[in-house]
C-alpha positions as CSV (number, residue, x, y, z in Angstrom):
1,X,2.4,-19.9,-32.8
2,X,4.7,-22.7,-31.0
3,X,4.2,-24.5,-27.7
4,X,6.2,-22.8,-24.8
5,X,5.3,-26.2,-22.4
6,X,3.7,-27.7,-25.9
7,X,6.6,-26.9,-28.0
8,X,9.6,-24.9,-28.1
9,X,12.4,-25.0,-30.8
10,X,16.0,-25.9,-30.2
11,X,19.3,-24.8,-30.9
12,X,22.6,-26.3,-31.7
13,X,25.1,-26.5,-34.9
14,X,24.2,-29.6,-37.0
15,X,26.0,-32.6,-36.9
16,X,25.7,-35.7,-35.3
17,X,26.3,-36.3,-31.5
18,X,28.0,-39.5,-30.8
19,X,26.7,-41.9,-28.4
20,X,29.9,-42.3,-26.3
21,X,30.7,-46.3,-25.4
22,X,27.5,-47.5,-26.8
23,X,27.7,-50.6,-28.4
24,X,27.0,-50.1,-32.1
25,X,26.6,-53.4,-33.5
26,X,25.0,-53.2,-37.2
27,X,22.2,-50.8,-37.7
28,X,19.6,-53.0,-40.0
29,X,18.0,-51.0,-42.8
30,X,15.3,-48.7,-41.5
31,X,13.0,-50.4,-44.5
32,X,13.4,-53.9,-42.7
33,X,12.3,-53.0,-39.1
34,X,9.1,-51.7,-37.8
35,X,9.6,-48.1,-38.4
36,X,7.5,-45.0,-37.2
37,X,8.5,-41.7,-38.7
38,X,7.3,-38.7,-37.5
39,X,8.1,-34.4,-38.5
40,X,8.4,-32.1,-35.6
41,X,7.8,-28.6,-36.7
42,X,10.3,-27.2,-34.0
43,X,13.7,-28.4,-33.1
44,X,14.7,-30.2,-30.0
45,X,16.7,-28.7,-27.3
46,X,18.1,-31.0,-25.0
47,X,17.2,-34.6,-23.2
48,X,17.8,-33.9,-19.7
49,X,14.8,-34.4,-18.2
50,X,15.8,-31.6,-15.3
51,X,16.6,-28.7,-18.1
52,X,14.0,-28.8,-20.9
53,X,10.8,-27.1,-20.8
54,X,9.6,-27.4,-24.7
55,X,7.3,-30.2,-25.6
56,X,9.3,-31.1,-28.5
57,X,12.5,-32.4,-26.2
58,X,9.8,-33.6,-23.7
59,X,8.3,-35.9,-26.3
60,X,11.3,-37.5,-27.0
61,X,12.8,-37.9,-23.3
62,X,8.7,-39.1,-22.5
63,X,9.4,-41.8,-24.7
64,X,12.8,-42.8,-22.6
65,X,12.1,-42.1,-19.4
66,X,9.5,-43.3,-17.4
67,X,7.2,-41.6,-14.4
68,X,5.8,-43.6,-11.1
69,X,2.7,-43.4,-12.9
70,X,1.2,-42.9,-16.7
71,X,-2.2,-42.3,-18.2
72,X,-4.7,-44.9,-19.5
73,X,-4.0,-43.9,-23.0
74,X,-7.5,-44.8,-24.3
75,X,-9.3,-43.9,-21.8
76,X,-12.0,-40.9,-21.5
77,X,-12.0,-39.2,-19.4
78,X,-8.2,-39.2,-17.9
79,X,-7.2,-41.8,-15.6
80,X,-4.0,-42.4,-13.6
81,X,-2.3,-46.0,-13.8
82,X,0.8,-47.4,-12.5
83,X,3.7,-47.4,-14.7
84,X,6.5,-48.3,-12.7
85,X,4.6,-48.7,-9.6
86,X,3.0,-51.7,-8.2
87,X,0.1,-50.0,-7.3
88,X,-1.3,-46.1,-7.3
89,X,0.0,-44.0,-4.7
90,X,-0.8,-44.5,-0.9
91,X,-2.3,-40.6,-0.4
92,X,-2.2,-39.5,3.2
93,X,-6.3,-37.7,4.3
94,X,-4.3,-34.4,4.7
95,X,-2.7,-35.1,0.9
96,X,1.0,-33.7,2.4
97,X,2.2,-37.5,2.5
98,X,2.7,-40.0,-0.3
99,X,4.0,-43.3,-0.7
100,X,5.0,-45.2,-3.7
101,X,5.9,-48.5,-4.2
102,X,8.1,-50.0,-7.0
103,X,7.5,-53.0,-8.9
104,X,10.6,-54.8,-8.4
105,X,12.8,-55.9,-11.3
106,X,12.5,-53.1,-14.0
107,X,15.9,-52.4,-15.4
108,X,17.6,-49.5,-17.0
109,X,18.8,-49.7,-20.6
110,X,22.0,-50.6,-21.2
111,X,24.7,-48.3,-20.6
112,X,28.8,-48.1,-19.8
113,X,27.8,-46.2,-16.7
114,X,26.8,-49.4,-15.2
115,X,30.1,-51.5,-16.0
116,X,28.3,-54.0,-18.0
117,X,26.1,-54.9,-15.1
118,X,22.4,-54.7,-15.8
119,X,21.0,-51.8,-13.4
120,X,17.5,-52.2,-11.7
121,X,15.2,-49.1,-10.7
122,X,14.9,-48.6,-7.1
123,X,13.4,-45.5,-4.9
124,X,16.8,-43.8,-5.0
125,X,16.7,-43.4,-8.4
126,X,13.5,-41.0,-8.6
127,X,14.7,-39.5,-5.2
128,X,17.7,-38.4,-7.2
129,X,15.9,-37.4,-10.1
130,X,13.5,-35.2,-8.0
131,X,16.5,-33.3,-6.2
132,X,18.0,-32.3,-9.7
133,X,15.3,-29.9,-10.3
134,X,16.4,-28.4,-6.9
135,X,20.1,-28.3,-7.8
136,X,21.3,-24.7,-9.3
137,X,23.7,-26.1,-11.6
138,X,20.7,-27.2,-13.8
139,X,18.9,-24.1,-14.0
140,X,15.7,-26.3,-14.1
141,X,12.8,-24.4,-16.0
142,X,10.5,-26.8,-14.4
143,X,11.1,-26.6,-10.7
144,X,7.9,-24.1,-10.4
145,X,5.8,-27.1,-10.5
146,X,7.0,-28.6,-7.2
147,X,7.8,-25.4,-5.3
148,X,4.3,-24.2,-4.1
149,X,3.9,-27.8,-2.3
150,X,7.4,-27.4,-1.0
151,X,8.7,-30.6,-0.7
152,X,10.1,-30.7,2.8
153,X,13.9,-29.7,3.0
154,X,14.3,-29.4,-0.6
155,X,14.3,-25.8,-0.7
156,X,16.6,-25.2,2.0
157,X,19.1,-27.7,0.5
158,X,19.0,-25.6,-2.6
159,X,19.2,-22.0,-0.9
160,X,22.1,-23.5,0.7
161,X,24.1,-24.4,-2.5
162,X,22.8,-21.0,-3.5
163,X,24.5,-19.0,-0.7
164,X,27.6,-20.9,0.1
165,X,28.6,-21.4,-3.9
166,X,29.2,-25.3,-2.9
167,X,27.7,-28.3,-4.7
168,X,24.2,-29.4,-4.4
169,X,24.3,-32.2,-1.6
170,X,22.7,-34.8,-2.8
171,X,23.6,-37.3,0.1
172,X,22.2,-35.2,2.7
173,X,18.5,-37.0,3.5
174,X,15.3,-34.5,3.6
175,X,12.2,-35.1,5.0
176,X,10.2,-34.5,2.0
177,X,12.0,-36.8,-0.3
178,X,13.3,-40.3,0.9
179,X,13.7,-43.8,0.0
180,X,12.4,-46.3,2.8
181,X,13.6,-49.2,1.5
182,X,15.3,-50.5,-2.2
183,X,11.5,-50.1,-3.5
184,X,9.5,-48.0,-1.3
185,X,9.7,-43.9,-1.8
186,X,7.8,-41.2,0.6
187,X,7.5,-38.0,-0.4
188,X,6.3,-35.3,2.1
189,X,4.8,-31.6,1.8
190,X,4.7,-28.4,3.4
191,X,1.4,-27.8,2.1
192,X,-1.7,-29.8,1.2
193,X,-1.7,-30.8,-2.6
194,X,-4.5,-32.9,-3.8
195,X,-3.4,-32.9,-7.4
196,X,0.0,-33.5,-6.6
197,X,-0.3,-37.2,-8.0
198,X,-0.8,-35.7,-11.4
199,X,3.2,-34.5,-11.7
200,X,3.4,-38.5,-10.8
201,X,2.5,-39.3,-14.6
202,X,5.1,-36.6,-16.4
203,X,7.9,-39.1,-17.4
204,X,9.6,-36.1,-19.5
205,X,10.3,-34.2,-16.7
206,X,9.9,-36.8,-13.4
207,X,11.0,-39.4,-14.8
208,X,13.9,-41.6,-13.2
209,X,17.4,-41.0,-13.8
210,X,20.5,-42.9,-12.6
211,X,23.1,-41.2,-10.4
212,X,26.0,-43.2,-12.6
213,X,24.7,-41.6,-15.8
214,X,24.7,-38.3,-14.8
215,X,28.0,-38.4,-13.2
216,X,29.8,-39.8,-15.9
217,X,28.1,-37.4,-18.7
218,X,28.3,-34.4,-16.5
219,X,27.4,-31.3,-18.5
220,X,26.7,-33.4,-21.9
221,X,23.8,-35.4,-20.1
222,X,21.4,-34.0,-22.4
223,X,23.4,-35.7,-25.2
224,X,22.8,-39.2,-23.0
225,X,19.7,-39.8,-21.9
226,X,19.1,-43.3,-20.2
227,X,15.8,-44.7,-19.1
228,X,13.8,-47.5,-18.2
229,X,11.2,-46.5,-20.8
230,X,10.3,-48.4,-24.2
231,X,13.1,-46.8,-26.4
232,X,16.6,-45.1,-26.1
233,X,18.2,-42.8,-28.0
234,X,20.3,-44.4,-30.9
235,X,21.6,-41.3,-33.0
236,X,21.2,-37.4,-32.8
237,X,21.7,-34.9,-35.5
238,X,21.0,-31.6,-33.7
239,X,17.8,-29.7,-35.1
240,X,17.7,-32.5,-38.3
241,X,17.2,-35.9,-37.1
242,X,16.6,-38.3,-34.1
243,X,16.4,-41.9,-33.9
244,X,14.7,-44.2,-31.2
245,X,15.5,-47.8,-31.0
246,X,13.8,-50.2,-29.1
247,X,14.9,-50.5,-25.6
248,X,16.2,-54.3,-25.7
249,X,16.2,-54.2,-21.6
250,X,12.3,-52.7,-21.5
251,X,10.3,-55.3,-19.5
252,X,7.5,-57.5,-20.9
253,X,4.6,-55.1,-21.3
254,X,1.7,-55.9,-23.5
255,X,-0.8,-54.0,-25.7
256,X,-4.2,-54.7,-23.7
257,X,-6.1,-51.9,-23.6
258,X,-10.1,-50.6,-23.6
259,X,-10.7,-48.0,-25.9
260,X,-13.4,-45.2,-24.4
261,X,-16.7,-45.5,-26.0
262,X,-16.8,-41.9,-27.2
263,X,-13.4,-42.3,-28.9
264,X,-14.5,-45.3,-30.7
265,X,-17.5,-43.0,-32.0
266,X,-14.9,-40.7,-33.5
267,X,-12.7,-43.1,-34.7
268,X,-14.6,-46.5,-35.3
269,X,-11.5,-48.1,-36.7
270,X,-9.5,-48.3,-33.8
271,X,-12.3,-51.1,-32.8
272,X,-10.2,-53.2,-35.7
273,X,-7.1,-51.9,-34.7
274,X,-7.5,-52.9,-30.8
275,X,-8.5,-56.7,-32.3
276,X,-5.0,-56.7,-34.1
277,X,-2.7,-55.5,-31.4
278,X,-4.3,-57.0,-28.5
279,X,-1.8,-58.9,-26.3
280,X,1.2,-57.9,-28.8
281,X,4.4,-57.0,-26.7
282,X,5.6,-53.4,-26.6
283,X,6.6,-51.5,-28.2
284,X,5.2,-52.7,-31.3
285,X,7.6,-50.8,-33.6
286,X,11.6,-51.3,-33.6
287,X,12.5,-47.8,-34.3
288,X,11.0,-44.2,-34.3
289,X,12.7,-41.8,-37.0
290,X,12.1,-37.9,-36.1
291,X,12.6,-35.3,-38.7
292,X,12.5,-31.6,-38.3
293,X,10.8,-29.8,-41.0
294,X,10.0,-26.6,-39.9
295,X,7.6,-25.1,-42.5
296,X,4.1,-26.9,-43.4
297,X,4.0,-27.3,-46.8
298,X,7.5,-29.5,-46.9
299,X,5.9,-31.5,-44.2
300,X,2.6,-31.8,-45.9
301,X,4.5,-32.8,-49.4
302,X,6.4,-35.5,-46.9
303,X,3.4,-37.1,-45.7
304,X,2.0,-37.3,-49.1
305,X,4.4,-39.0,-50.4
306,X,4.3,-41.8,-48.1
307,X,7.8,-40.7,-46.0
308,X,5.8,-39.9,-42.8
309,X,3.5,-41.8,-40.9
310,X,1.9,-39.5,-38.8
311,X,1.7,-36.1,-38.9
312,X,-0.3,-33.1,-37.3
313,X,-2.0,-30.7,-40.1
314,X,-0.2,-27.8,-40.3
315,X,-3.0,-24.7,-39.6
316,X,-1.7,-23.6,-43.4
317,X,-2.7,-26.7,-45.1
318,X,-5.9,-27.2,-43.0
319,X,-8.3,-26.3,-46.0
320,X,-6.7,-28.5,-48.2
321,X,-6.3,-31.6,-45.9
322,X,-9.3,-30.9,-44.0
323,X,-12.0,-28.5,-45.6
324,X,-14.8,-27.8,-43.6
325,X,-13.1,-30.1,-40.7
326,X,-13.5,-33.3,-42.4
327,X,-11.2,-35.4,-44.3
328,X,-10.7,-34.5,-48.2
329,X,-12.3,-37.0,-50.1
330,X,-8.8,-37.8,-52.3
331,X,-7.1,-38.6,-48.9
332,X,-10.2,-40.8,-47.5
333,X,-9.9,-43.0,-50.6
334,X,-6.2,-44.0,-50.0
335,X,-7.2,-44.6,-46.7
336,X,-5.5,-41.9,-44.7
337,X,-7.3,-41.1,-41.5
338,X,-8.1,-37.7,-39.7
339,X,-8.0,-37.5,-35.8
340,X,-9.6,-34.4,-34.5
341,X,-9.1,-33.6,-30.8
342,X,-10.1,-31.0,-28.6
343,X,-7.0,-29.8,-26.8
344,X,-6.1,-29.2,-23.4
345,X,-4.1,-26.0,-24.1
346,X,-4.4,-22.0,-24.3
347,X,-2.5,-20.0,-27.3
348,X,-1.8,-16.4,-25.8
349,X,0.3,-13.8,-26.0
350,X,1.7,-11.6,-22.8
351,X,2.8,-8.2,-22.2
352,X,5.9,-7.7,-20.3
353,X,4.7,-6.2,-17.2
354,X,8.0,-4.6,-16.5
355,X,8.5,-2.8,-19.7
356,X,8.1,0.5,-20.0
357,X,5.5,1.0,-22.6
358,X,3.4,-2.0,-22.0
359,X,3.7,-2.8,-18.4
360,X,2.8,-1.6,-14.8
361,X,-0.7,-1.5,-13.1
362,X,-2.1,2.2,-13.5
363,X,-4.7,3.1,-14.9
364,X,-3.5,4.2,-18.2
365,X,-1.2,1.1,-18.7
366,X,-4.3,-1.3,-17.8
367,X,-6.2,0.8,-20.5
368,X,-3.9,0.2,-23.4
369,X,-3.2,-4.0,-22.8
370,X,-7.2,-3.9,-22.8
371,X,-7.4,-1.9,-25.8
372,X,-5.0,-4.4,-27.6
373,X,-7.2,-7.4,-26.4
374,X,-10.0,-6.1,-27.2
375,X,-8.8,-5.2,-30.9
376,X,-7.8,-8.5,-31.6
377,X,-10.4,-10.4,-33.8
378,X,-10.3,-14.0,-32.1
379,X,-13.0,-15.0,-34.3
380,X,-11.2,-14.1,-37.7
381,X,-7.7,-15.2,-36.1
382,X,-9.2,-18.7,-35.7
383,X,-10.4,-18.7,-39.3
384,X,-7.3,-17.3,-40.8
385,X,-5.0,-19.3,-38.7
386,X,-6.5,-22.1,-37.1
387,X,-8.9,-23.1,-40.1
388,X,-11.7,-22.4,-37.4
389,X,-10.4,-25.8,-35.3
390,X,-10.3,-23.8,-32.4
391,X,-12.1,-22.8,-29.4
392,X,-12.1,-19.0,-28.0
393,X,-10.6,-19.0,-24.8
394,X,-12.6,-17.0,-22.0
395,X,-10.4,-18.1,-19.2
396,X,-7.3,-19.7,-18.1
397,X,-9.8,-22.8,-17.8
398,X,-8.8,-25.2,-20.4
399,X,-11.2,-27.8,-22.2
400,X,-11.3,-31.2,-20.2
401,X,-9.9,-29.7,-17.1
402,X,-11.7,-29.0,-13.5
403,X,-13.9,-25.7,-13.6
404,X,-13.6,-25.5,-17.7
405,X,-17.4,-24.0,-18.8
406,X,-17.7,-23.9,-22.3
407,X,-20.8,-21.5,-22.0
408,X,-18.8,-18.8,-19.8
409,X,-18.2,-15.4,-21.5
410,X,-15.6,-13.0,-19.9
411,X,-13.7,-10.0,-20.8
412,X,-11.1,-12.1,-21.6
413,X,-12.2,-13.3,-24.3
414,X,-14.1,-10.1,-25.7
415,X,-13.2,-8.6,-29.2
416,X,-14.1,-5.0,-29.8
417,X,-13.1,-2.6,-31.8
418,X,-15.2,0.3,-30.8
419,X,-14.6,-0.2,-27.5
420,X,-11.1,-0.9,-27.8
421,X,-10.9,2.8,-29.6
422,X,-13.0,4.3,-26.4
423,X,-10.5,3.2,-24.1
424,X,-7.4,4.4,-25.9
425,X,-9.2,8.1,-26.3
426,X,-10.7,8.1,-22.8
427,X,-6.9,7.7,-21.2
428,X,-4.8,9.9,-23.7
429,X,-3.4,7.7,-26.4
430,X,-4.8,10.1,-29.1
431,X,-3.4,10.6,-32.5
432,X,-1.7,14.2,-31.7
433,X,0.3,15.0,-35.0
434,X,-2.3,13.7,-37.7
435,X,-0.1,10.8,-39.1
436,X,-2.6,8.4,-38.5
437,X,-0.7,7.1,-35.0
438,X,-1.6,7.6,-31.6
439,X,1.1,8.7,-29.3
440,X,1.3,8.0,-25.6
441,X,-0.4,10.1,-22.9
442,X,3.0,11.6,-22.6
443,X,2.8,12.5,-26.7
444,X,5.8,10.1,-27.3
445,X,5.6,7.6,-30.4
446,X,3.3,4.1,-29.4
447,X,4.8,1.8,-30.9
448,X,4.6,-1.8,-29.7
449,X,6.8,-4.9,-30.2
450,X,5.8,-8.1,-31.0
451,X,8.5,-11.1,-31.3
452,X,8.3,-13.7,-33.1
453,X,10.2,-16.6,-35.1
454,X,10.8,-16.2,-39.2
455,X,8.4,-19.0,-39.8
456,X,5.9,-18.8,-42.4
457,X,3.2,-19.6,-40.1
458,X,4.5,-16.6,-37.3
459,X,4.9,-14.2,-40.4
460,X,1.1,-15.0,-41.2
461,X,-0.1,-14.1,-37.5
462,X,2.3,-10.9,-37.3
463,X,-0.1,-9.4,-40.5
464,X,-3.3,-10.5,-38.3
465,X,-1.7,-8.8,-35.4
466,X,-0.4,-5.8,-37.1
467,X,-4.3,-5.4,-39.3
468,X,-6.1,-5.8,-35.9
469,X,-4.0,-2.9,-34.1
470,X,-4.1,-0.8,-37.2
471,X,-7.7,-0.4,-37.1
472,X,-7.2,1.2,-34.0
473,X,-4.3,3.5,-35.0
474,X,-1.8,1.6,-33.0
475,X,1.4,0.6,-34.6
476,X,3.4,-2.8,-34.2
477,X,6.9,-3.6,-35.1
478,X,8.5,-7.5,-35.3
479,X,11.5,-8.3,-33.9
480,X,12.1,-11.5,-35.4
481,X,14.6,-14.2,-33.9
482,X,14.7,-17.8,-33.7
483,X,13.1,-19.7,-31.1
484,X,15.6,-20.3,-28.7
485,X,16.8,-17.2,-28.3
486,X,13.8,-15.4,-27.9
487,X,12.8,-17.7,-24.7
488,X,16.2,-17.3,-23.5
489,X,15.3,-13.7,-23.7
490,X,11.9,-14.2,-22.8
491,X,13.0,-15.9,-19.5
492,X,15.3,-12.4,-19.2
493,X,12.5,-10.4,-19.2
494,X,13.8,-8.5,-22.3
495,X,10.5,-9.0,-24.6
496,X,7.9,-6.8,-24.9
497,X,5.4,-9.1,-26.3
498,X,5.6,-12.8,-27.3
499,X,3.0,-15.2,-28.6
500,X,3.0,-19.1,-28.0
501,X,0.7,-21.8,-26.5
502,X,0.8,-24.1,-23.4
503,X,-0.5,-27.6,-23.5
504,X,-1.4,-28.9,-20.0
505,X,-0.1,-32.5,-18.9
506,X,-3.3,-32.7,-16.4
507,X,-6.6,-32.7,-16.4
508,X,-6.4,-29.4,-14.1
509,X,-5.7,-25.6,-15.5
510,X,-3.4,-25.0,-12.0
511,X,-0.4,-24.4,-14.9
512,X,-2.3,-22.2,-16.4
513,X,-3.1,-20.0,-13.3
514,X,0.4,-20.4,-12.5
515,X,1.6,-18.5,-15.6
516,X,0.8,-15.1,-13.3
517,X,1.9,-16.3,-9.9
518,X,4.7,-14.1,-9.1
519,X,7.0,-16.4,-7.9
520,X,6.8,-18.0,-11.1
521,X,8.4,-15.1,-12.7
522,X,11.6,-16.4,-15.0
523,X,10.1,-19.9,-15.3
524,X,6.4,-20.1,-16.3
525,X,5.1,-16.2,-15.5
526,X,6.7,-14.7,-18.8
527,X,4.4,-11.7,-18.1
528,X,6.2,-11.2,-15.1
529,X,3.2,-10.3,-13.3
530,X,2.8,-9.6,-9.4
531,X,-0.4,-8.9,-7.6
532,X,-0.1,-10.1,-3.7
533,X,-4.0,-10.4,-4.0
534,X,-3.7,-12.6,-7.0
535,X,-0.6,-14.4,-5.3
536,X,-2.7,-15.4,-2.1
537,X,-5.5,-16.6,-4.3
538,X,-3.3,-18.8,-6.1
539,X,-1.7,-20.2,-3.0
540,X,-4.7,-20.7,-1.0
541,X,-6.7,-22.7,-4.4
542,X,-3.8,-25.3,-4.7
543,X,-4.3,-26.2,-0.9
544,X,-7.9,-27.4,-1.6
545,X,-9.5,-30.3,-3.1
546,X,-11.6,-29.9,-6.0
547,X,-15.1,-28.6,-5.6
548,X,-17.2,-25.6,-5.1
549,X,-14.6,-23.4,-2.5
550,X,-11.6,-24.0,-5.0
551,X,-13.7,-22.9,-8.2
552,X,-15.0,-19.8,-6.6
553,X,-11.2,-19.0,-5.7
554,X,-10.1,-19.4,-9.3
555,X,-12.7,-17.5,-11.0
556,X,-11.6,-14.6,-8.4
557,X,-8.4,-14.9,-9.8
558,X,-9.8,-15.3,-13.4
559,X,-11.5,-11.4,-13.0
560,X,-8.2,-10.1,-11.6
561,X,-6.7,-11.3,-15.1
562,X,-9.3,-10.0,-17.0
563,X,-9.0,-6.4,-14.8
564,X,-5.4,-6.1,-15.2
565,X,-4.6,-7.8,-18.7
566,X,-1.3,-9.2,-18.3
567,X,-1.9,-11.9,-20.8
568,X,-4.1,-12.0,-24.0
569,X,-5.8,-15.7,-23.8
570,X,-7.2,-16.5,-27.6
571,X,-8.1,-20.3,-28.3
572,X,-7.9,-23.5,-27.2
573,X,-7.0,-25.4,-30.0
574,X,-8.8,-28.9,-31.4
575,X,-6.1,-30.5,-32.6
576,X,-5.8,-32.4,-36.5
577,X,-3.6,-35.4,-37.0
578,X,-3.5,-37.4,-40.2
579,X,-2.1,-41.2,-40.5
580,X,-1.4,-43.2,-43.2
581,X,-3.8,-46.6,-43.7
582,X,-0.6,-48.4,-42.4
583,X,-0.6,-47.5,-39.1
584,X,-2.4,-48.8,-36.1
585,X,-3.5,-47.7,-32.8
586,X,-3.2,-44.0,-32.9
587,X,-5.2,-41.7,-31.3
588,X,-4.6,-38.6,-29.6
589,X,-4.9,-38.2,-25.8
590,X,-5.2,-34.3,-24.7
591,X,-2.7,-34.8,-21.5
592,X,0.1,-36.8,-23.0
593,X,2.4,-37.1,-26.2
594,X,3.9,-40.8,-24.6
595,X,2.2,-43.0,-27.1
596,X,4.8,-43.9,-29.9
597,X,5.1,-47.3,-28.2
598,X,1.5,-48.3,-28.5
599,X,1.5,-47.5,-32.4
600,X,1.8,-50.4,-35.3
601,X,3.1,-49.7,-38.5
602,X,3.1,-52.2,-41.1
603,X,6.1,-52.3,-43.3
604,X,4.4,-54.6,-45.7
605,X,1.5,-52.6,-46.1
606,X,3.6,-49.3,-46.5
607,X,5.8,-50.8,-49.2
608,X,3.0,-52.0,-51.4
609,X,1.6,-48.5,-50.9
610,X,4.9,-46.9,-52.3
């Protein structure tokens, strides 16, 4: 079950993408460099921040582009610090205005678009980059993150381009997004947004983009990411291999981090790493080689043979690598490290609320969806798929975010076969012909259709779902397709049911509650849920600072989701990662994947272990 915000797959024919115009020079042998090797389980899609949604592509762009803010990576709880800014943003008392002051002297990576001259990051670059999210040409799937707060004048600019069918007017000033001078940026919103600053830490989407680069490469901009970050794209074989190299223009930054006590308690060797790394210039490695290895067993074999330096533990290999959620002795003897991180995410399935079989708001349709939810044995699913490295989801509140209560129990987290059968019986989903399968109240065949990828893990999950529903007399079939096609079909509202995960990029669950916000249809609202009462509550809570009043509204929304069940919320994952003994500085942060520049690889130790 792959991630939607955290991690979709990529499309494209296999073949190298030439990086037009870049000075190639001699490429040293990767063994002579400090090289971090890492496998993706799903392929990338594009490297254009305005056009991506999947977490794998965003993991790449997050290391190429830079947002104004970033997370203090080793701090717990989450803490924002300046990245390209000289200081934290200045927020107005009503949270409708934010002033950002950039640090002078930050340079973009070299690119032919700059005519051979160094190109400094300026406030206008952020204005341009964020306007691109509103440009209909790029069809940004992440625009929903900005729309509720409404940057003044941007939606009107977008509507003008849509209605007139003319190019988006980037040169027209708007009150919501202005460069006051070369290094000062002002953001003005139509609605109060107390948590708006969290968006300013997402480099993968809100990173600075130079207008010259977009205008040079046009529709191929996704193949030519040029940012101010620690790495730049060296080569790309679609759905196969991505290589990043150190950005020679990257400003001087040093490894100087304080590691949170709770992180040291879980990973005491980080203290030794910190002593070794402190004061060294970032990025610590010269290049990053990402390979696409979709199946878990080949990924594990590649790691066990020393061909990968870091790896997210495949669910199907967890009992071998971490039995009882502890590192296997044979790996501990080799010096391999295990990292366990409770994630701010949710694993889910959705029902298409516009589908004639499972959608709708009438009692019998609600009963069907609730029965499917009750039939789903979350405890068994956690054991079979996640090796018990997961927490049952009771609401859209994710661990580590405002409002999360580990003691909460709700109808969203219930599993009960007897109640599922009773609901189906009560609302007329009966076996009328004696074949063992239920029909609809109208007497038609009741056959659900779940979409899934052809991966081994999805096949295992499909069998779990089939077994749970067979127990209550409901047939289910599976529509198998590659991930990019499923995403395309989902956004178009053409799937009945589909499952994936959402990974949060901030210590707040607004994104997960936004999955059911009506205007997010065709963006994050895959279920196409549309309930005016829910929308009203969602809009109201966004304007409030964290506190009892906001929490009460979010709890009301949780009850509405339990009542109508557009989503089946299953689990919050506990992520298991393993790293080789020659890797230093690795720890997973629940809210960001941008860490490769902080990790070191000792090539001599790696060679000695080979």
